[in-house]
C-alpha positions in Angstrom: 0.0 0.0 0.0 1.4 3.4 -1.0 1.2 6.0 1.7 2.5 8.9 -0.5 0.1 11.9 -0.2 1.1 13.2 -3.7 0.2 9.9 -5.3 -3.2 9.8 -3.4 -4.1 13.4 -4.4 -3.3 12.7 -8.1 -5.4 9.5 -7.9 -8.2 11.7 -6.6 -8.0 14.1 -9.5 -5.5 16.8 -8.5 -3.4 18.1 -11.4 0.0 19.7 -11.6 -1.8 23.0 -12.4 -3.6 23.3 -9.1 -2.1 24.9 -6.0 -2.1 23.0 -2.7 -1.7 24.8 0.6 0.0 23.3 3.7 0.2 25.0 7.1 2.6 24.6 10.0 4.7 22.0 8.2 7.7 21.2 10.4 11.2 21.4 8.9 13.9 19.8 10.9 16.2 18.4 8.2 16.6 18.7 4.4 18.8 17.2 1.7 20.6 18.9 -1.2 19.9 17.0 -4.4 22.0 19.2 -6.7 23.2 22.9 -6.8 19.7 24.3 -7.1 17.4 21.5 -5.7 16.6 20.5 -2.1 14.1 18.2 -0.5 12.6 17.3 2.8 9.9 14.9 3.9 7.3 14.8 6.7 4.6 12.4 7.7 1.1 13.4 8.7 -1.9 11.6 9.9 -5.0 11.9 7.8 -8.2 9.9 8.4 -6.3 7.3 10.6 -3.6 6.8 8.0 0.0 8.0 8.1 0.9 9.7 4.9 4.3 10.8 3.7 4.8 14.1 2.0 7.9 15.1 0.0 8.6 18.7 -0.6 11.2 19.9 -3.3 12.5 23.4 -3.4 15.1 25.6 -5.1 17.7 28.1 -3.9 15.0 30.8 -4.0 13.0 29.0 -1.3 16.2 28.1 0.6 16.9 31.9 1.0 13.4 32.3 2.5 14.1 29.4 4.9 17.3 31.1 5.9 15.4 34.3 6.6 12.8 32.4 8.7 15.6 30.6 10.6 17.4 33.9 11.3 14.3 35.5 12.8 13.8 32.4 15.0 17.6 32.1 15.9 17.9 28.7 14.3 21.0 27.2 12.6 21.7 24.1 10.6 24.7 21.9 10.5 25.9 19.5 7.8 25.4 15.9 8.8 28.9 14.2 9.1 27.6 10.9 7.9 25.5 12.1 4.9 27.3 15.1 3.3 24.1 16.3 1.5 22.0 16.3 4.7 21.4 19.4 6.8 19.9 19.3 10.3 18.3 22.3 11.9 18.9 22.7 15.6 15.2 23.2 16.3 12.2 22.8 14.0 10.8 25.7 12.1 7.2 25.7 10.9 6.4 26.6 7.3 3.2 27.6 5.5 3.7 26.3 2.0 2.0 26.9 -1.4 2.9 24.0 -3.7 1.9 22.0 -6.7 2.3 18.3 -7.6 5.5 17.4 -9.3 6.3 14.4 -11.6 6.0 10.9 -10.4 9.4 9.5 -9.2 10.7 6.2 -7.8 12.8 5.8 -4.7 15.7 3.4 -4.2 13.4 0.7 -3.0 11.1 1.0 -6.1 8.2 2.8 -4.4 6.6 5.5 -6.5 5.9 8.9 -5.1 5.0 12.4 -6.3 6.8 15.3 -4.6 5.2 18.6 -4.0 7.1 21.5 -5.7 7.2 24.5 -3.4 6.1 27.7 -5.0 6.0 29.9 -1.9 7.0 29.7 1.7 5.9 31.9 4.6 
């Protein structure tokens, strides 16, 4: 059973052209995918089911995250074991406007659809 929220929303008719809003999403760690792409994941309970959400963002949104972190006196460190992983010393909570991305497959073969962040506040 796939517990990916993006996949479930697409199955229920959501398209990549529609905006989705998320409120108070905790960010405690994120990963650098390449020079302009980052990602983080959270899990949420919805109707007695735990769903996984993946959020992808660019340097533009990273600058906004840096701004939010600065106002809340947060810092992040690079994980010594995973060089592309960054850990924030205390969670920040984000309001996010996003849209569905393209279907992807993780290393274990499970399909998922990340949310592409358009705005953070």
